[in-house]
Residue, then its C-alpha position, 0 to 999 in steps of 0.5 A: m499499500a502506497k502512503p499518502n502525504l502525510k501532515p508534519g506532526i508525532y503518529e502512534n502506530v498500533k503496537g502503541k509506538l511513538f514516532a515522528y514526519k517531518g513532512d519532508g518526504s522522507d520516511v516515517h522516522p521511529y521515536f521513543n517506544v512510549h504507551v500513548h493510549l488516543p483519545d476515541g475521533s482522531d485521524d486514522w494515517w497510513c504511515e511506513q515504518g521501516n518496512e512495516i505498513a502500520s495504520a497510525r494516528r497523528v498524535d497533539s504534540d499537548e498532549v503527547k508532552e502530558r502523557i509522557e511526563r506524566l508516565s514518566q511521573g517526573r523523572q527525566t531520564e534522557k530520552v523523557s528530555q529527548l523527546l519533550k526537547f523534541l515536542k517543541q520544535p515547529f514542525t511538530q506543531s505546523f501542518m502550512k508549508h506556506l505563510f503569507i502575511a501580506r498589506h492590502g495595496n493602496c487605497i482612497e482614502y475618502p470615501d470609503y477607502s477602496l482601492s485605488e487603480s494601481g493599488r488593485e493593480q499591486a494585488d493583482e501581481l501580488g496574488k500572481r506572485i503567490k501563485e508561482i510560489s503555491g502552486d496548485s498546493s491547498v490554500y486558505i485566505v483570510a481576511s481584514l474586514a476592511r474594505r481595502a484588504k477584503q477587496t486586495a483580497e478579492i483580487i490574490a483569491g481570483n488568482l489561485d481560483y480560490p472562492l470568494e464566500d471561502i474567504e475568512n474576513l476577520l473583524y479583529l485585523w482591522d487596523g485603522a483611524d476608519v474603525t472608529s468611522s465604520g458605524l461599528p458598534h462601539e463595542d464591535q470597535q473595541g474587538t478590533f488591533y486598532l482599538n485592542p493590540s495584542r500579539e498573542k491574539a493575531l498570533q492565534i488567529i495563525k494556529d488556528r488557521r495551520e490545519k486549514a492549508d499547506s498555505l496560509i494567506v492573512v490580508c491585513h494592514r503595516d502594523p498586524v503583518g509586522i507584528l505577526a511577522q515578527e512572531v513566526l520569524e522569532k517562533e518558527l525559525g528561531k531568528k529574530i531581528e531587533g526593533g522588528g527590521d523593516f517588517m514594520n514598512v511593508s509597502y501596498g500590497r506586499a507581503i512576506h513570504f514564510d517557508l516553514e518548510q526550509k524555513t526562509y522568508q522574504e518579501i514578495p513579491 
């Protein structure tokens, strides 16, 4: 039986053997023989372990960590220490291969912050570049509820043959003075990045959607782009740029592309 395209992560076969798959095209590699009871309803996968084809299930890394700590009864043996260290690696939680954090195209402030003609051209060029990178892989798009971000996301989606109705528009990603003149109720305005900026809450948007597709596209505004890019660079790639570097100055209609398999990043298009 052929091995399918597995997501990166930690798996357990029917014998209770844990093994890890990095999602890099390599075989599934056995790790530590620690028995873990999985909850009902876990996803079934076929995994290759040496010459054996065994039914296996993907295990959430947080659950593995909790169970390993309990089974070890607090004893920090070398195997337990190595496994807990292994669980902290980003690929054990990362299922998307590409992440695009984009700033909306140039817009006309009055009357309604719609994209200008140049802004539409910027969004179209960005969409074509994202298509070149993502190819025919699966895509998921999430965008700020602001008109300029929604329009940018729709143009990008058009280049990817992505249904416009599947774009997820989020109030929290909205950042800009137009929040207060948008007509939104006061309590809704408080639910935006503009009036309630939070690194953790912004990053959670990505974390909650990392299993949606091979490529995740987030379309928002200058400050959220910069902050999200800083967080991803540090937490996924293990790198840090003091002061945010150029991330805080991404131009209209451009994006930071993170290749989470190659551990690289670039500004596009």
